Phi, psi and omega in degrees: 000136180286158180260332183283138185301315181293327177292324176297318178295321178299318179297316181295313181292328177295319179295319179297315179297320178300314181295319178296314180297320180298316179295317180294319178297318180297316179296319178299313180298321180297316181294320179293321178295323178295322177296315179299319179295322178294324177295316182296322181291335177086005180278109185297316182296316180294322180295320179294319179295317179293326178298314180299316179295317182296316180296319178298315180294323178296316178297319178295325179296325178293315181297322181280353178084017181276322178242148172285150185298326179288325176296318179296318179298319179296317180296314181296319179297316179298316180295321180296316178298319179295319179295319180292329177292333181293329184293000000 
């Protein structure tokens, strides 16, 4: 544990940021898994609804700094191709 006051604050803010990032990553993974499950079920309407949510969460993850923009583009492209194969 640090002794300097500012270092103590840094540890605390780092922990808070870690928890927020962890929650956001978990939520992102959950939404992507729901999209994958909708694809497996073969329900086009459910897959499209899940796709919209997943793309939105991926974009939000980029804004929050959780994903790199190229990683997000790759994920969205992959999801789009999977959705189009379902049709």
